[in-house]
PDB file with one MODEL, atoms N, CA, C and O in Angstrom:
MODEL        1
ATOM      1  N   MET A   1      34.214 -35.838 170.585  1.00  0.00           N
ATOM      2  CA  MET A   1      33.691 -36.945 169.824  1.00  0.00           C
ATOM      3  C   MET A   1      32.215 -36.660 169.573  1.00  0.00           C
ATOM      4  O   MET A   1      31.501 -36.177 170.452  1.00  0.00           O
ATOM      5  N   TRP A   2      31.780 -36.964 168.381  1.00  0.00           N
ATOM      6  CA  TRP A   2      30.409 -36.692 167.965  1.00  0.00           C
ATOM      7  C   TRP A   2      29.759 -37.978 167.483  1.00  0.00           C
ATOM      8  O   TRP A   2      30.439 -38.892 167.015  1.00  0.00           O
ATOM      9  N   SER A   3      28.432 -38.042 167.601  1.00  0.00           N
ATOM     10  CA  SER A   3      27.675 -39.222 167.189  1.00  0.00           C
ATOM     11  C   SER A   3      26.443 -38.784 166.398  1.00  0.00           C
ATOM     12  O   SER A   3      25.847 -37.743 166.674  1.00  0.00           O
ATOM     13  N   SER A   4      26.077 -39.599 165.414  1.00  0.00           N
ATOM     14  CA  SER A   4      24.879 -39.334 164.627  1.00  0.00           C
ATOM     15  C   SER A   4      24.266 -40.659 164.184  1.00  0.00           C
ATOM     16  O   SER A   4      24.981 -41.584 163.799  1.00  0.00           O
ATOM     17  N   THR A   5      22.966 -40.741 164.239  1.00  0.00           N
ATOM     18  CA  THR A   5      22.289 -41.938 163.736  1.00  0.00           C
ATOM     19  C   THR A   5      21.846 -41.773 162.289  1.00  0.00           C
ATOM     20  O   THR A   5      21.545 -42.756 161.612  1.00  0.00           O
ATOM     21  N   ASP A   6      21.804 -40.507 161.805  1.00  0.00           N
ATOM     22  CA  ASP A   6      21.332 -40.265 160.440  1.00  0.00           C
ATOM     23  C   ASP A   6      22.309 -39.473 159.577  1.00  0.00           C
ATOM     24  O   ASP A   6      22.043 -39.262 158.394  1.00  0.00           O
ATOM     25  N   GLY A   7      23.441 -39.026 160.144  1.00  0.00           N
ATOM     26  CA  GLY A   7      24.414 -38.252 159.399  1.00  0.00           C
ATOM     27  C   GLY A   7      24.024 -36.798 159.198  1.00  0.00           C
ATOM     28  O   GLY A   7      24.751 -36.049 158.546  1.00  0.00           O
ATOM     29  N   VAL A   8      22.887 -36.387 159.746  1.00  0.00           N
ATOM     30  CA  VAL A   8      22.412 -35.009 159.629  1.00  0.00           C
ATOM     31  C   VAL A   8      22.440 -34.318 160.989  1.00  0.00           C
ATOM     32  O   VAL A   8      23.022 -33.243 161.134  1.00  0.00           O
ATOM     33  N   ALA A   9      21.816 -34.934 161.974  1.00  0.00           N
ATOM     34  CA  ALA A   9      21.791 -34.392 163.337  1.00  0.00           C
ATOM     35  C   ALA A   9      22.933 -35.026 164.132  1.00  0.00           C
ATOM     36  O   ALA A   9      23.034 -36.251 164.209  1.00  0.00           O
ATOM     37  N   TRP A  10      23.799 -34.185 164.727  1.00  0.00           N
ATOM     38  CA  TRP A  10      24.968 -34.655 165.453  1.00  0.00           C
ATOM     39  C   TRP A  10      24.894 -34.228 166.905  1.00  0.00           C
ATOM     40  O   TRP A  10      24.388 -33.154 167.230  1.00  0.00           O
ATOM     41  N   GLU A  11      25.412 -35.095 167.781  1.00  0.00           N
ATOM     42  CA  GLU A  11      25.430 -34.832 169.212  1.00  0.00           C
ATOM     43  C   GLU A  11      26.853 -35.038 169.727  1.00  0.00           C
ATOM     44  O   GLU A  11      27.473 -36.063 169.444  1.00  0.00           O
ATOM     45  N   GLN A  12      27.375 -34.059 170.489  1.00  0.00           N
ATOM     46  CA  GLN A  12      28.700 -34.225 171.083  1.00  0.00           C
ATOM     47  C   GLN A  12      28.564 -35.138 172.288  1.00  0.00           C
ATOM     48  O   GLN A  12      27.811 -34.843 173.216  1.00  0.00           O
ATOM     49  N   ILE A  13      29.307 -36.270 172.274  1.00  0.00           N
ATOM     50  CA  ILE A  13      29.171 -37.247 173.352  1.00  0.00           C
ATOM     51  C   ILE A  13      30.329 -37.214 174.341  1.00  0.00           C
ATOM     52  O   ILE A  13      30.220 -37.767 175.435  1.00  0.00           O
ATOM     53  N   THR A  14      31.442 -36.569 173.970  1.00  0.00           N
ATOM     54  CA  THR A  14      32.577 -36.433 174.874  1.00  0.00           C
ATOM     55  C   THR A  14      33.488 -35.325 174.375  1.00  0.00           C
ATOM     56  O   THR A  14      33.369 -34.885 173.231  1.00  0.00           O
ATOM     57  N   ASP A  15      34.392 -34.878 175.221  1.00  0.00           N
ATOM     58  CA  ASP A  15      35.383 -33.890 174.815  1.00  0.00           C
ATOM     59  C   ASP A  15      36.297 -34.492 173.756  1.00  0.00           C
ATOM     60  O   ASP A  15      36.231 -35.691 173.487  1.00  0.00           O
ATOM     61  N   PRO A  16      37.154 -33.661 173.151  1.00  0.00           N
ATOM     62  CA  PRO A  16      38.082 -34.208 172.147  1.00  0.00           C
ATOM     63  C   PRO A  16      38.854 -35.406 172.691  1.00  0.00           C
ATOM     64  O   PRO A  16      39.132 -35.492 173.887  1.00  0.00           O
ATOM     65  N   GLY A  17      39.192 -36.320 171.800  1.00  0.00           N
ATOM     66  CA  GLY A  17      39.927 -37.516 172.187  1.00  0.00           C
ATOM     67  C   GLY A  17      41.316 -37.176 172.700  1.00  0.00           C
ATOM     68  O   GLY A  17      41.779 -36.050 172.519  1.00  0.00           O
ATOM     69  N   PRO A  18      41.989 -38.122 173.336  1.00  0.00           N
ATOM     70  CA  PRO A  18      43.311 -37.874 173.902  1.00  0.00           C
ATOM     71  C   PRO A  18      44.430 -37.885 172.869  1.00  0.00           C
ATOM     72  O   PRO A  18      45.578 -37.613 173.222  1.00  0.00           O
ATOM     73  N   TRP A  19      44.140 -38.189 171.613  1.00  0.00           N
ATOM     74  CA  TRP A  19      45.176 -38.220 170.593  1.00  0.00           C
ATOM     75  C   TRP A  19      45.402 -36.825 170.027  1.00  0.00           C
ATOM     76  O   TRP A  19      44.550 -35.944 170.138  1.00  0.00           O
ATOM     77  N   GLU A  20      46.577 -36.642 169.413  1.00  0.00           N
ATOM     78  CA  GLU A  20      46.935 -35.362 168.820  1.00  0.00           C
ATOM     79  C   GLU A  20      46.216 -35.188 167.483  1.00  0.00           C
ATOM     80  O   GLU A  20      45.874 -36.179 166.836  1.00  0.00           O
ATOM     81  N   PRO A  21      45.978 -33.932 167.056  1.00  0.00           N
ATOM     82  CA  PRO A  21      45.390 -33.696 165.730  1.00  0.00           C
ATOM     83  C   PRO A  21      46.267 -34.338 164.667  1.00  0.00           C
ATOM     84  O   PRO A  21      47.491 -34.361 164.794  1.00  0.00           O
ATOM     85  N   ARG A  22      45.640 -34.858 163.622  1.00  0.00           N
ATOM     86  CA  ARG A  22      46.394 -35.569 162.598  1.00  0.00           C
ATOM     87  C   ARG A  22      45.663 -35.561 161.273  1.00  0.00           C
ATOM     88  O   ARG A  22      44.467 -35.280 161.203  1.00  0.00           O
ATOM     89  N   ALA A  23      46.399 -35.873 160.232  1.00  0.00           N
ATOM     90  CA  ALA A  23      45.853 -36.027 158.885  1.00  0.00           C
ATOM     91  C   ALA A  23      46.206 -37.429 158.405  1.00  0.00           C
ATOM     92  O   ALA A  23      47.174 -38.027 158.876  1.00  0.00           O
ATOM     93  N   GLY A  24      45.428 -37.946 157.476  1.00  0.00           N
ATOM     94  CA  GLY A  24      45.756 -39.210 156.852  1.00  0.00           C
ATOM     95  C   GLY A  24      45.621 -40.435 157.729  1.00  0.00           C
ATOM     96  O   GLY A  24      46.157 -41.490 157.389  1.00  0.00           O
ATOM     97  N   ALA A  25      44.922 -40.332 158.846  1.00  0.00           N
ATOM     98  CA  ALA A  25      44.701 -41.508 159.692  1.00  0.00           C
ATOM     99  C   ALA A  25      43.685 -42.426 159.019  1.00  0.00           C
ATOM    100  O   ALA A  25      42.953 -41.999 158.126  1.00  0.00           O
ATOM    101  N   ALA A  26      43.643 -43.665 159.442  1.00  0.00           N
ATOM    102  CA  ALA A  26      42.648 -44.619 158.961  1.00  0.00           C
ATOM    103  C   ALA A  26      41.734 -44.992 160.123  1.00  0.00           C
ATOM    104  O   ALA A  26      42.175 -45.087 161.269  1.00  0.00           O
ATOM    105  N   ALA A  27      40.475 -45.197 159.818  1.00  0.00           N
ATOM    106  CA  ALA A  27      39.516 -45.682 160.818  1.00  0.00           C
ATOM    107  C   ALA A  27      38.876 -46.943 160.266  1.00  0.00           C
ATOM    108  O   ALA A  27      38.394 -46.959 159.133  1.00  0.00           O
ATOM    109  N   VAL A  28      38.872 -47.991 161.062  1.00  0.00           N
ATOM    110  CA  VAL A  28      38.281 -49.264 160.648  1.00  0.00           C
ATOM    111  C   VAL A  28      37.423 -49.817 161.774  1.00  0.00           C
ATOM    112  O   VAL A  28      37.630 -49.502 162.946  1.00  0.00           O
ATOM    113  N   VAL A  29      36.466 -50.638 161.403  1.00  0.00           N
ATOM    114  CA  VAL A  29      35.608 -51.312 162.378  1.00  0.00           C
ATOM    115  C   VAL A  29      35.881 -52.802 162.283  1.00  0.00           C
ATOM    116  O   VAL A  29      35.916 -53.371 161.192  1.00  0.00           O
ATOM    117  N   LEU A  30      36.075 -53.430 163.437  1.00  0.00           N
ATOM    118  CA  LEU A  30      36.250 -54.871 163.521  1.00  0.00           C
ATOM    119  C   LEU A  30      35.353 -55.358 164.643  1.00  0.00           C
ATOM    120  O   LEU A  30      35.584 -55.033 165.808  1.00  0.00           O
ATOM    121  N   GLY A  31      34.356 -56.115 164.315  1.00  0.00           N
ATOM    122  CA  GLY A  31      33.390 -56.565 165.311  1.00  0.00           C
ATOM    123  C   GLY A  31      32.656 -55.377 165.896  1.00  0.00           C
ATOM    124  O   GLY A  31      32.036 -54.603 165.166  1.00  0.00           O
ATOM    125  N   GLU A  32      32.722 -55.228 167.205  1.00  0.00           N
ATOM    126  CA  GLU A  32      32.047 -54.132 167.907  1.00  0.00           C
ATOM    127  C   GLU A  32      33.013 -53.005 168.263  1.00  0.00           C
ATOM    128  O   GLU A  32      32.689 -52.162 169.100  1.00  0.00           O
ATOM    129  N   ARG A  33      34.189 -52.976 167.646  1.00  0.00           N
ATOM    130  CA  ARG A  33      35.219 -52.008 168.035  1.00  0.00           C
ATOM    131  C   ARG A  33      35.623 -51.145 166.848  1.00  0.00           C
ATOM    132  O   ARG A  33      35.783 -51.644 165.734  1.00  0.00           O
ATOM    133  N   LEU A  34      35.788 -49.829 167.094  1.00  0.00           N
ATOM    134  CA  LEU A  34      36.283 -48.877 166.105  1.00  0.00           C
ATOM    135  C   LEU A  34      37.748 -48.590 166.414  1.00  0.00           C
ATOM    136  O   LEU A  34      38.099 -48.341 167.567  1.00  0.00           O
ATOM    137  N   PHE A  35      38.603 -48.622 165.400  1.00  0.00           N
ATOM    138  CA  PHE A  35      40.029 -48.367 165.559  1.00  0.00           C
ATOM    139  C   PHE A  35      40.438 -47.133 164.757  1.00  0.00           C
ATOM    140  O   PHE A  35      40.025 -46.964 163.610  1.00  0.00           O
ATOM    141  N   LEU A  36      41.259 -46.267 165.377  1.00  0.00           N
ATOM    142  CA  LEU A  36      41.902 -45.141 164.698  1.00  0.00           C
ATOM    143  C   LEU A  36      43.378 -45.492 164.601  1.00  0.00           C
ATOM    144  O   LEU A  36      44.024 -45.752 165.616  1.00  0.00           O
ATOM    145  N   LEU A  37      43.912 -45.499 163.385  1.00  0.00           N
ATOM    146  CA  LEU A  37      45.271 -45.976 163.142  1.00  0.00           C
ATOM    147  C   LEU A  37      46.154 -44.881 162.556  1.00  0.00           C
ATOM    148  O   LEU A  37      45.833 -44.312 161.512  1.00  0.00           O
ATOM    149  N   GLY A  38      47.260 -44.589 163.222  1.00  0.00           N
ATOM    150  CA  GLY A  38      48.323 -43.761 162.681  1.00  0.00           C
ATOM    151  C   GLY A  38      47.923 -42.395 162.181  1.00  0.00           C
ATOM    152  O   GLY A  38      47.108 -41.702 162.789  1.00  0.00           O
ATOM    153  N   GLY A  39      48.511 -42.022 161.058  1.00  0.00           N
ATOM    154  CA  GLY A  39      48.327 -40.705 160.472  1.00  0.00           C
ATOM    155  C   GLY A  39      49.631 -39.933 160.540  1.00  0.00           C
ATOM    156  O   GLY A  39      50.684 -40.479 160.867  1.00  0.00           O
ATOM    157  N   GLU A  40      49.535 -38.648 160.223  1.00  0.00           N
ATOM    158  CA  GLU A  40      50.719 -37.814 160.218  1.00  0.00           C
ATOM    159  C   GLU A  40      50.372 -36.394 160.592  1.00  0.00           C
ATOM    160  O   GLU A  40      49.207 -35.994 160.587  1.00  0.00           O
ATOM    161  N   ASP A  41      51.403 -35.640 160.915  1.00  0.00           N
ATOM    162  CA  ASP A  41      51.254 -34.254 161.323  1.00  0.00           C
ATOM    163  C   ASP A  41      51.381 -33.326 160.114  1.00  0.00           C
ATOM    164  O   ASP A  41      51.601 -32.126 160.282  1.00  0.00           O
ATOM    165  N   GLY A  42      51.248 -33.852 158.919  1.00  0.00           N
ATOM    166  CA  GLY A  42      51.522 -33.122 157.684  1.00  0.00           C
ATOM    167  C   GLY A  42      50.676 -31.906 157.422  1.00  0.00           C
ATOM    168  O   GLY A  42      51.184 -30.926 156.877  1.00  0.00           O
ATOM    169  N   PHE A  43      49.403 -31.918 157.784  1.00  0.00           N
ATOM    170  CA  PHE A  43      48.545 -30.770 157.522  1.00  0.00           C
ATOM    171  C   PHE A  43      48.428 -29.864 158.731  1.00  0.00           C
ATOM    172  O   PHE A  43      47.834 -28.789 158.646  1.00  0.00           O
ATOM    173  N   THR A  44      48.987 -30.284 159.854  1.00  0.00           N
ATOM    174  CA  THR A  44      48.879 -29.474 161.056  1.00  0.00           C
ATOM    175  C   THR A  44      50.220 -28.899 161.497  1.00  0.00           C
ATOM    176  O   THR A  44      50.259 -28.055 162.392  1.00  0.00           O
ATOM    177  N   CYS A  45      51.334 -29.344 160.879  1.00  0.00           N
ATOM    178  CA  CYS A  45      52.622 -28.763 161.260  1.00  0.00           C
ATOM    179  C   CYS A  45      52.815 -27.436 160.524  1.00  0.00           C
ATOM    180  O   CYS A  45      52.229 -27.219 159.463  1.00  0.00           O
ATOM    181  N   THR A  46      53.625 -26.567 161.081  1.00  0.00           N
ATOM    182  CA  THR A  46      53.862 -25.272 160.457  1.00  0.00           C
ATOM    183  C   THR A  46      55.347 -24.968 160.483  1.00  0.00           C
ATOM    184  O   THR A  46      56.022 -25.437 161.400  1.00  0.00           O
ATOM    185  N   PRO A  47      55.893 -24.231 159.563  1.00  0.00           N
ATOM    186  CA  PRO A  47      55.186 -23.624 158.432  1.00  0.00           C
ATOM    187  C   PRO A  47      55.112 -24.587 157.251  1.00  0.00           C
ATOM    188  O   PRO A  47      56.115 -25.207 156.898  1.00  0.00           O
ATOM    189  N   LEU A  48      53.960 -24.718 156.647  1.00  0.00           N
ATOM    190  CA  LEU A  48      53.803 -25.523 155.439  1.00  0.00           C
ATOM    191  C   LEU A  48      54.429 -24.789 154.276  1.00  0.00           C
ATOM    192  O   LEU A  48      54.384 -23.559 154.312  1.00  0.00           O
ATOM    193  N   PRO A  49      54.996 -25.375 153.266  1.00  0.00           N
ATOM    194  CA  PRO A  49      55.156 -26.814 153.063  1.00  0.00           C
ATOM    195  C   PRO A  49      56.495 -27.338 153.562  1.00  0.00           C
ATOM    196  O   PRO A  49      56.844 -28.487 153.293  1.00  0.00           O
ATOM    197  N   ASP A  50      57.247 -26.520 154.280  1.00  0.00           N
ATOM    198  CA  ASP A  50      58.621 -26.886 154.625  1.00  0.00           C
ATOM    199  C   ASP A  50      58.801 -27.552 155.980  1.00  0.00           C
ATOM    200  O   ASP A  50      59.934 -27.826 156.377  1.00  0.00           O
ATOM    201  N   CYS A  51      57.722 -27.820 156.699  1.00  0.00           N
ATOM    202  CA  CYS A  51      57.884 -28.441 158.018  1.00  0.00           C
ATOM    203  C   CYS A  51      58.187 -29.932 157.876  1.00  0.00           C
ATOM    204  O   CYS A  51      57.897 -30.540 156.846  1.00  0.00           O
ATOM    205  N   ASP A  52      58.762 -30.497 158.899  1.00  0.00           N
ATOM    206  CA  ASP A  52      59.116 -31.919 158.908  1.00  0.00           C
ATOM    207  C   ASP A  52      57.994 -32.671 159.602  1.00  0.00           C
ATOM    208  O   ASP A  52      57.945 -32.730 160.831  1.00  0.00           O
ATOM    209  N   ALA A  53      57.100 -33.242 158.823  1.00  0.00           N
ATOM    210  CA  ALA A  53      55.910 -33.902 159.375  1.00  0.00           C
ATOM    211  C   ALA A  53      56.276 -35.152 160.155  1.00  0.00           C
ATOM    212  O   ALA A  53      57.084 -35.966 159.708  1.00  0.00           O
ATOM    213  N   ARG A  54      55.661 -35.296 161.346  1.00  0.00           N
ATOM    214  CA  ARG A  54      55.831 -36.516 162.134  1.00  0.00           C
ATOM    215  C   ARG A  54      54.799 -37.538 161.681  1.00  0.00           C
ATOM    216  O   ARG A  54      53.685 -37.182 161.297  1.00  0.00           O
ATOM    217  N   TYR A  55      55.177 -38.807 161.728  1.00  0.00           N
ATOM    218  CA  TYR A  55      54.248 -39.894 161.459  1.00  0.00           C
ATOM    219  C   TYR A  55      53.898 -40.564 162.778  1.00  0.00           C
ATOM    220  O   TYR A  55      54.782 -40.899 163.565  1.00  0.00           O
ATOM    221  N   PHE A  56      52.616 -40.756 163.015  1.00  0.00           N
ATOM    222  CA  PHE A  56      52.164 -41.393 164.247  1.00  0.00           C
ATOM    223  C   PHE A  56      52.139 -42.899 164.064  1.00  0.00           C
ATOM    224  O   PHE A  56      51.760 -43.399 163.005  1.00  0.00           O
ATOM    225  N   LYS A  57      52.542 -43.618 165.095  1.00  0.00           N
ATOM    226  CA  LYS A  57      52.538 -45.083 165.072  1.00  0.00           C
ATOM    227  C   LYS A  57      51.670 -45.583 166.216  1.00  0.00           C
ATOM    228  O   LYS A  57      52.046 -46.507 166.938  1.00  0.00           O
ATOM    229  N   ASP A  58      50.493 -44.957 166.376  1.00  0.00           N
ATOM    230  CA  ASP A  58      49.630 -45.317 167.493  1.00  0.00           C
ATOM    231  C   ASP A  58      48.310 -45.900 167.000  1.00  0.00           C
ATOM    232  O   ASP A  58      47.923 -45.728 165.844  1.00  0.00           O
ATOM    233  N   VAL A  59      47.641 -46.585 167.900  1.00  0.00           N
ATOM    234  CA  VAL A  59      46.321 -47.166 167.618  1.00  0.00           C
ATOM    235  C   VAL A  59      45.426 -46.844 168.803  1.00  0.00           C
ATOM    236  O   VAL A  59      45.788 -47.081 169.956  1.00  0.00           O
ATOM    237  N   TRP A  60      44.257 -46.303 168.504  1.00  0.00           N
ATOM    238  CA  TRP A  60      43.257 -46.013 169.532  1.00  0.00           C
ATOM    239  C   TRP A  60      42.010 -46.818 169.194  1.00  0.00           C
ATOM    240  O   TRP A  60      41.694 -47.004 168.019  1.00  0.00           O
ATOM    241  N   SER A  61      41.302 -47.296 170.206  1.00  0.00           N
ATOM    242  CA  SER A  61      40.098 -48.073 169.913  1.00  0.00           C
ATOM    243  C   SER A  61      39.009 -47.761 170.939  1.00  0.00           C
ATOM    244  O   SER A  61      39.278 -47.310 172.053  1.00  0.00           O
ATOM    245  N   THR A  62      37.765 -48.019 170.517  1.00  0.00           N
ATOM    246  CA  THR A  62      36.612 -47.780 171.370  1.00  0.00           C
ATOM    247  C   THR A  62      35.478 -48.742 170.980  1.00  0.00           C
ATOM    248  O   THR A  62      35.378 -49.178 169.833  1.00  0.00           O
ATOM    249  N   THR A  63      34.660 -49.047 171.929  1.00  0.00           N
ATOM    250  CA  THR A  63      33.454 -49.832 171.643  1.00  0.00           C
ATOM    251  C   THR A  63      32.203 -48.976 171.692  1.00  0.00           C
ATOM    252  O   THR A  63      31.146 -49.385 171.210  1.00  0.00           O
ATOM    253  N   ASP A  64      32.320 -47.771 172.282  1.00  0.00           N
ATOM    254  CA  ASP A  64      31.132 -46.924 172.407  1.00  0.00           C
ATOM    255  C   ASP A  64      31.322 -45.507 171.888  1.00  0.00           C
ATOM    256  O   ASP A  64      30.380 -44.717 171.930  1.00  0.00           O
ATOM    257  N   GLY A  65      32.512 -45.157 171.398  1.00  0.00           N
ATOM    258  CA  GLY A  65      32.776 -43.838 170.881  1.00  0.00           C
ATOM    259  C   GLY A  65      33.060 -42.794 171.951  1.00  0.00           C
ATOM    260  O   GLY A  65      33.400 -41.658 171.621  1.00  0.00           O
ATOM    261  N   ALA A  66      32.931 -43.148 173.206  1.00  0.00           N
ATOM    262  CA  ALA A  66      33.160 -42.197 174.294  1.00  0.00           C
ATOM    263  C   ALA A  66      34.364 -42.576 175.144  1.00  0.00           C
ATOM    264  O   ALA A  66      35.039 -41.689 175.667  1.00  0.00           O
ATOM    265  N   ASP A  67      34.652 -43.852 175.295  1.00  0.00           N
ATOM    266  CA  ASP A  67      35.767 -44.326 176.124  1.00  0.00           C
ATOM    267  C   ASP A  67      36.789 -45.070 175.278  1.00  0.00           C
ATOM    268  O   ASP A  67      37.798 -45.542 175.802  1.00  0.00           O
TER     269      ASP A  67
ENDMDL
END
């Protein structure tokens, strides 16, 4: 996980998240919480384009970007 206050200088604040790599996920902010919603394995499954992409039905959230 990475953080930036200006979008130019980035700092790694934690190791990769516990979720699997994905494409097409949505990220939204509600109040003080960031949510990562769903996505699919479409760009990470192999062999492309004939693989059967999985769709994720999970939601991850954080208030600080690290936990």
